GUTOR-803396 format. One record per residue (C-alpha): residue in one letter; x, y, z. Coordinates in steps of 0.001 Angstrom, whole numbers, padded with zeros to 6 digits. Layout:
BEGIN
{r->A | east->X | north->Y | up->Z} $
...
This chain:
BEGIN
{r->X | east->-021626 | north->-019000 | up->012596} $
{r->X | east->-021819 | north->-015250 | up->011927} $
{r->X | east->-024292 | north->-013991 | up->009335} $
{r->X | east->-022758 | north->-013247 | up->005933} $
{r->X | east->-024070 | north->-009794 | up->005051} $
{r->X | east->-024298 | north->-008149 | up->001654} $
{r->X | east->-021741 | north->-005564 | up->002777} $
{r->X | east->-019221 | north->-008323 | up->003611} $
{r->X | east->-019693 | north->-009863 | up->000173} $
{r->X | east->-019311 | north->-006439 | up->-001466} $
{r->X | east->-016129 | north->-005741 | up->000504} $
{r->X | east->-014554 | north->-009065 | up->-000509} $
{r->X | east->-015563 | north->-008520 | up->-004135} $
{r->X | east->-013968 | north->-005050 | up->-004089} $
{r->X | east->-010752 | north->-006591 | up->-002789} $
{r->X | east->-010547 | north->-009528 | up->-005174} $
{r->X | east->-012639 | north->-008856 | up->-008301} $
{r->X | east->-014058 | north->-012360 | up->-007810} $
{r->X | east->-017690 | north->-013126 | up->-008804} $
{r->X | east->-020290 | north->-012219 | up->-006189} $
{r->X | east->-021445 | north->-015797 | up->-005558} $
{r->X | east->-017853 | north->-017021 | up->-005217} $
{r->X | east->-017269 | north->-014318 | up->-002611} $
{r->X | east->-020343 | north->-015422 | up->-000683} $
{r->X | east->-019286 | north->-019070 | up->-000804} $
{r->X | east->-015776 | north->-018199 | up->000397} $
{r->X | east->-017097 | north->-016103 | up->003276} $
{r->X | east->-019468 | north->-018883 | up->004272} $
{r->X | east->-016679 | north->-021462 | up->004257} $
{r->X | east->-014417 | north->-019083 | up->006189} $
{r->X | east->-017206 | north->-018396 | up->008688} $
{r->X | east->-017021 | north->-014687 | up->008045} $
{r->X | east->-013230 | north->-014358 | up->008332} $
{r->X | east->-012388 | north->-011852 | up->005572} $
{r->X | east->-008679 | north->-012681 | up->005328} $
{r->X | east->-009322 | north->-016423 | up->005229} $
{r->X | east->-012032 | north->-015928 | up->002574} $
{r->X | east->-009560 | north->-014021 | up->000429} $
{r->X | east->-007072 | north->-016888 | up->000722} $
{r->X | east->-009746 | north->-019400 | up->-000267} $
{r->X | east->-010567 | north->-017374 | up->-003378} $
{r->X | east->-006910 | north->-017254 | up->-004371} $
{r->X | east->-006689 | north->-021023 | up->-003979} $
{r->X | east->-009716 | north->-021471 | up->-006222} $
{r->X | east->-009249 | north->-018650 | up->-008720} $
{r->X | east->-005479 | north->-018185 | up->-008718} $
{r->X | east->-003537 | north->-014928 | up->-008405} $
{r->X | east->-006248 | north->-012978 | up->-010183} $
{r->X | east->-008187 | north->-012858 | up->-006936} $
{r->X | east->-005298 | north->-011206 | up->-005106} $
{r->X | east->-004381 | north->-008513 | up->-007607} $
{r->X | east->-006931 | north->-006036 | up->-006337} $
{r->X | east->-006238 | north->-006749 | up->-002681} $
{r->X | east->-004072 | north->-003661 | up->-002303} $
{r->X | east->-006672 | north->-001269 | up->-003647} $
{r->X | east->-006773 | north->002089 | up->-001975} $
{r->X | east->-009086 | north->001908 | up->001040} $
{r->X | east->-008695 | north->005415 | up->002499} $
{r->X | east->-008156 | north->008920 | up->001205} $
{r->X | east->-005239 | north->011273 | up->001621} $
{r->X | east->-002003 | north->012461 | up->000069} $
{r->X | east->001605 | north->011312 | up->-000237} $
{r->X | east->004217 | north->014072 | up->-000454} $
{r->X | east->007994 | north->014042 | up->-000888} $
{r->X | east->010693 | north->016548 | up->-000015} $
{r->X | east->014197 | north->015969 | up->-001360} $
{r->X | east->017227 | north->018283 | up->-001131} $
{r->X | east->020630 | north->016833 | up->-001939} $
{r->X | east->021188 | north->013650 | up->000050} $
{r->X | east->018346 | north->014352 | up->002458} $
{r->X | east->014781 | north->013359 | up->001700} $
{r->X | east->011449 | north->012471 | up->003236} $
{r->X | east->008249 | north->010748 | up->002184} $
{r->X | east->005071 | north->011413 | up->004163} $
{r->X | east->001484 | north->010138 | up->004058} $
{r->X | east->-001344 | north->012122 | up->005635} $
{r->X | east->-004872 | north->010715 | up->005566} $
{r->X | east->-008298 | north->012313 | up->005430} $
{r->X | east->-011837 | north->011010 | up->005085} $
{r->X | east->-012806 | north->011942 | up->001507} $
{r->X | east->-011239 | north->012425 | up->-001886} $
{r->X | east->-012723 | north->015934 | up->-001913} $
{r->X | east->-010583 | north->017035 | up->001039} $
{r->X | east->-007481 | north->015382 | up->-000464} $
{r->X | east->-007670 | north->018101 | up->-003138} $
{r->X | east->-008154 | north->020959 | up->-000662} $
{r->X | east->-005384 | north->023570 | up->-000962} $
{r->X | east->-004958 | north->023961 | up->002802} $
{r->X | east->-004730 | north->020197 | up->003274} $
{r->X | east->-002186 | north->019870 | up->000445} $
{r->X | east->-000099 | north->022700 | up->001889} $
{r->X | east->-000134 | north->021011 | up->005294} $
{r->X | east->001094 | north->017690 | up->003877} $
{r->X | east->003833 | north->019427 | up->001853} $
{r->X | east->005059 | north->021208 | up->004976} $
{r->X | east->005049 | north->017950 | up->006951} $
{r->X | east->007382 | north->016397 | up->004373} $
{r->X | east->009698 | north->019412 | up->004515} $
{r->X | east->009752 | north->019371 | up->008324} $
{r->X | east->010611 | north->015670 | up->008418} $
{r->X | east->013507 | north->016230 | up->006005} $
{r->X | east->014809 | north->019291 | up->007831} $
{r->X | east->014351 | north->018278 | up->011472} $
{r->X | east->014514 | north->014461 | up->011527} $
{r->X | east->011716 | north->013865 | up->014071} $
{r->X | east->011909 | north->010472 | up->015765} $
{r->X | east->008224 | north->009673 | up->015292} $
{r->X | east->004817 | north->011190 | up->014517} $
{r->X | east->004524 | north->012620 | up->018021} $
{r->X | east->007835 | north->014454 | up->017568} $
{r->X | east->006748 | north->015707 | up->014141} $
{r->X | east->003456 | north->016912 | up->015604} $
{r->X | east->005329 | north->018938 | up->018222} $
{r->X | east->007458 | north->020842 | up->015671} $
{r->X | east->006816 | north->024550 | up->015161} $
{r->X | east->004417 | north->025387 | up->012321} $
{r->X | east->001768 | north->027996 | up->011604} $
{r->X | east->-000766 | north->027925 | up->008783} $
{r->X | east->-004178 | north->029428 | up->008032} $
{r->X | east->-004112 | north->031252 | up->011358} $
{r->X | east->-003454 | north->028060 | up->013333} $
{r->X | east->-000347 | north->027148 | up->015346} $
{r->X | east->002179 | north->027253 | up->016880} $
{r->X | east->002797 | north->023503 | up->016274} $
{r->X | east->002034 | north->020966 | up->013559} $
{r->X | east->-000542 | north->019375 | up->015875} $
{r->X | east->-002263 | north->022726 | up->016454} $
{r->X | east->-002465 | north->023278 | up->012690} $
{r->X | east->-003858 | north->019774 | up->012170} $
{r->X | east->-006571 | north->020318 | up->014757} $
{r->X | east->-007324 | north->023769 | up->013360} $
{r->X | east->-007726 | north->022420 | up->009829} $
{r->X | east->-010032 | north->019685 | up->011110} $
{r->X | east->-012303 | north->022378 | up->012516} $
{r->X | east->-012012 | north->024579 | up->009430} $
{r->X | east->-012532 | north->021863 | up->006818} $
{r->X | east->-014886 | north->019753 | up->008912} $
{r->X | east->-013171 | north->016429 | up->008360} $
{r->X | east->-010761 | north->014342 | up->010392} $
{r->X | east->-007170 | north->014034 | up->009190} $
{r->X | east->-004138 | north->012249 | up->010572} $
{r->X | east->-000421 | north->011949 | up->009888} $
{r->X | east->-000036 | north->008252 | up->009211} $
{r->X | east->003638 | north->007593 | up->008482} $
{r->X | east->006919 | north->008980 | up->007183} $
{r->X | east->010377 | north->007824 | up->006103} $
{r->X | east->013514 | north->009968 | up->006126} $
{r->X | east->016793 | north->009497 | up->004247} $
{r->X | east->020024 | north->011187 | up->005309} $
{r->X | east->022782 | north->008574 | up->004986} $
{r->X | east->024724 | north->010394 | up->002291} $
{r->X | east->023442 | north->008412 | up->-000686} $
{r->X | east->021966 | north->010054 | up->-003754} $
{r->X | east->018162 | north->010204 | up->-003842} $
{r->X | east->015623 | north->009999 | up->-006650} $
{r->X | east->011906 | north->010378 | up->-006111} $
{r->X | east->008691 | north->010034 | up->-008079} $
{r->X | east->005127 | north->011024 | up->-007271} $
{r->X | east->002276 | north->009555 | up->-009274} $
{r->X | east->-000245 | north->012317 | up->-008670} $
{r->X | east->-000712 | north->012618 | up->-004922} $
{r->X | east->-001612 | north->008993 | up->-004205} $
{r->X | east->001635 | north->007095 | up->-004844} $
{r->X | east->005101 | north->008224 | up->-003782} $
{r->X | east->008554 | north->006639 | up->-004079} $
{r->X | east->012039 | north->007535 | up->-002878} $
{r->X | east->015049 | north->005548 | up->-004113} $
{r->X | east->018498 | north->005712 | up->-002523} $
{r->X | east->021251 | north->005007 | up->-005042} $
{r->X | east->024729 | north->005531 | up->-006431} $
{r->X | east->025274 | north->006043 | up->-010146} $
{r->X | east->023127 | north->007346 | up->-012978} $
{r->X | east->020396 | north->009863 | up->-012127} $
{r->X | east->018185 | north->008906 | up->-015077} $
{r->X | east->018366 | north->005198 | up->-014258} $
{r->X | east->017462 | north->005905 | up->-010635} $
{r->X | east->014471 | north->008036 | up->-011665} $
{r->X | east->013349 | north->005208 | up->-013935} $
{r->X | east->013600 | north->002791 | up->-011009} $
{r->X | east->011444 | north->005114 | up->-008896} $
{r->X | east->008804 | north->005113 | up->-011639} $
{r->X | east->009117 | north->001329 | up->-011946} $
{r->X | east->008539 | north->000888 | up->-008201} $
{r->X | east->005413 | north->003057 | up->-008394} $
{r->X | east->004070 | north->000918 | up->-011246} $
{r->X | east->005082 | north->-002595 | up->-010151} $
{r->X | east->005038 | north->-002175 | up->-006345} $
{r->X | east->007841 | north->-004548 | up->-005279} $
{r->X | east->008024 | north->-005380 | up->-001577} $
{r->X | east->011819 | north->-005700 | up->-001355} $
{r->X | east->015075 | north->-005191 | up->-003228} $
{r->X | east->015867 | north->-008893 | up->-003678} $
{r->X | east->014210 | north->-012246 | up->-003135} $
{r->X | east->016278 | north->-012725 | up->000010} $
{r->X | east->014733 | north->-009571 | up->001512} $
{r->X | east->011067 | north->-010562 | up->001126} $
{r->X | east->009494 | north->-010635 | up->004620} $
{r->X | east->009092 | north->-014130 | up->006054} $
{r->X | east->005397 | north->-013645 | up->006846} $
{r->X | east->004618 | north->-012860 | up->003204} $
{r->X | east->006515 | north->-015932 | up->002046} $
{r->X | east->004706 | north->-018124 | up->004561} $
{r->X | east->001328 | north->-016790 | up->003471} $
{r->X | east->002172 | north->-017425 | up->-000192} $
{r->X | east->003422 | north->-020937 | up->000628} $
{r->X | east->000182 | north->-021724 | up->002464} $
{r->X | east->-001925 | north->-020578 | up->-000488} $
{r->X | east->000256 | north->-022494 | up->-002956} $
{r->X | east->000048 | north->-025649 | up->-000824} $
{r->X | east->-003745 | north->-025566 | up->-000687} $
{r->X | east->-003965 | north->-024968 | up->-004417} $
{r->X | east->-001464 | north->-027728 | up->-005256} $
{r->X | east->-003216 | north->-030184 | up->-002941} $
{r->X | east->-006337 | north->-029922 | up->-005084} $
{r->X | east->-004423 | north->-031324 | up->-008068} $
{r->X | east->-004547 | north->-034830 | up->-006573} $
{r->X | east->-000934 | north->-035479 | up->-007561} $
{r->X | east->001608 | north->-037389 | up->-005437} $
{r->X | east->003077 | north->-035625 | up->-002397} $
{r->X | east->006532 | north->-035208 | up->-003942} $
{r->X | east->005014 | north->-033551 | up->-007014} $
{r->X | east->002859 | north->-031311 | up->-004823} $
{r->X | east->005973 | north->-030254 | up->-002888} $
{r->X | east->007724 | north->-029286 | up->-006120} $
{r->X | east->004644 | north->-027365 | up->-007276} $
{r->X | east->004584 | north->-025409 | up->-004016} $
{r->X | east->008296 | north->-024597 | up->-004213} $
{r->X | east->007870 | north->-023495 | up->-007801} $
{r->X | east->004976 | north->-021223 | up->-006923} $
{r->X | east->006909 | north->-019631 | up->-004062} $
{r->X | east->009977 | north->-019050 | up->-006231} $
{r->X | east->007792 | north->-017461 | up->-008904} $
{r->X | east->006237 | north->-015209 | up->-006241} $
{r->X | east->009651 | north->-014140 | up->-004934} $
{r->X | east->010717 | north->-013058 | up->-008412} $
{r->X | east->007476 | north->-011172 | up->-008964} $
{r->X | east->007718 | north->-009085 | up->-005785} $
{r->X | east->011471 | north->-008373 | up->-005574} $
{r->X | east->012679 | north->-005268 | up->-007413} $
{r->X | east->015882 | north->-006661 | up->-008895} $
{r->X | east->014101 | north->-009701 | up->-010381} $
{r->X | east->011187 | north->-007815 | up->-011910} $
{r->X | east->011183 | north->-007129 | up->-015651} $
{r->X | east->012024 | north->-003444 | up->-016072} $
{r->X | east->008926 | north->-001519 | up->-017188} $
{r->X | east->010909 | north->000243 | up->-019923} $
{r->X | east->012720 | north->-002870 | up->-021158} $
{r->X | east->012859 | north->-002632 | up->-024950} $
{r->X | east->012935 | north->-006403 | up->-025303} $
{r->X | east->010332 | north->-007025 | up->-022612} $
{r->X | east->012805 | north->-009291 | up->-020800} $
{r->X | east->015531 | north->-007135 | up->-019227} $
{r->X | east->015300 | north->-007167 | up->-015439} $
{r->X | east->015795 | north->-004144 | up->-013224} $
{r->X | east->019042 | north->-005699 | up->-011977} $
{r->X | east->020324 | north->-006026 | up->-015545} $
{r->X | east->019355 | north->-002448 | up->-016368} $
{r->X | east->021145 | north->-001149 | up->-013280} $
{r->X | east->024296 | north->-003120 | up->-014138} $
{r->X | east->024253 | north->-001745 | up->-017687} $
{r->X | east->024047 | north->001834 | up->-016387} $
{r->X | east->026572 | north->001412 | up->-013580} $
{r->X | east->023950 | north->002142 | up->-010941} $
{r->X | east->023451 | north->000615 | up->-007495} $
{r->X | east->020130 | north->000871 | up->-005658} $
{r->X | east->020601 | north->000726 | up->-001893} $
{r->X | east->016957 | north->000910 | up->-000886} $
{r->X | east->013546 | north->002347 | up->-001623} $
{r->X | east->010333 | north->003412 | up->000078} $
{r->X | east->006919 | north->003100 | up->-001563} $
{r->X | east->003775 | north->004671 | up->-000134} $
{r->X | east->000325 | north->004104 | up->-001597} $
{r->X | east->-002378 | north->006243 | up->-000004} $
{r->X | east->-004554 | north->004218 | up->002327} $
{r->X | east->-002746 | north->000930 | up->001690} $
{r->X | east->-003733 | north->-001490 | up->004415} $
{r->X | east->-006442 | north->000753 | up->005856} $
{r->X | east->-009951 | north->-000649 | up->005633} $
{r->X | east->-012773 | north->001777 | up->004978} $
{r->X | east->-015995 | north->001243 | up->006862} $
{r->X | east->-018493 | north->-000398 | up->004522} $
{r->X | east->-022004 | north->000544 | up->005558} $
{r->X | east->-024721 | north->-002097 | up->005170} $
{r->X | east->-027388 | north->000354 | up->004052} $
{r->X | east->-030181 | north->-002226 | up->003781} $
{r->X | east->-029497 | north->-003544 | up->007272} $
{r->X | east->-029348 | north->-000019 | up->008649} $
{r->X | east->-032746 | north->000848 | up->007140} $
{r->X | east->-034245 | north->-002407 | up->008424} $
{r->X | east->-032917 | north->-001661 | up->011897} $
{r->X | east->-034397 | north->001827 | up->011835} $
{r->X | east->-037790 | north->000488 | up->010698} $
{r->X | east->-037738 | north->-002150 | up->013411} $
{r->X | east->-036850 | north->000468 | up->016001} $
{r->X | east->-039673 | north->002717 | up->014812} $
{r->X | east->-042181 | north->-000147 | up->015084} $
{r->X | east->-041028 | north->-000919 | up->018570} $
{r->X | east->-041318 | north->002700 | up->019707} $
């Protein structure tokens, strides 16, 4: 069984907000498997343990470029929050979004090959990226982008530089902007319950089954509990079923708001800086101990 280090416990605590000892117990039971430990905590502590799981784990910037029915959302990562505020870095990300919108590159490699000059570097996006790495002294990478050009109307919202949303719609501009802000706040994973990815549903069903099994109730009751939990999850993560953040009565769903305003949302893209990227967590105590041991052996 692998050793459960303090850094592993700290990483799991940062993800889940669970008590330190509970994190250690979960890691021990999971034999060091971080994802399995997180599932165990959710079984024991409920959804509270999963709410912080999507915390930002890398630095960078999300930028949008929208003109008429064409738009792009881009995420570019760097190593520190300090560089994410650097003017040259911000200008580079802004240009990347504009280039994606204007030139429709097929992938990051194609975007990197587009013509661009900045801060004396060029003649391509890749040359500028490498030049800025040398100038600023920190690695940076273009992580992902999404482009819209299907003729639908577009609304976008940026929450600072860390969260970006583009919504494709027909209908009321104000309603669409409100939906973009709602997506940034509530972070749905799909438009409707039917669109939720199968792997997410399966993971939620597994967690619900383990939690329900601990109730000690008959199998048929457990099955109903699991189905109920999954249905509740589907409503919580699908845009149309979520309660609209501006609902005056605290009950109106996004779908109901859209119907009332004669608006149809065709799709959306949500980027959260660093989502899904794990930062390296240094075990400082272990590192010092290793250095001391090495010095003694020298």
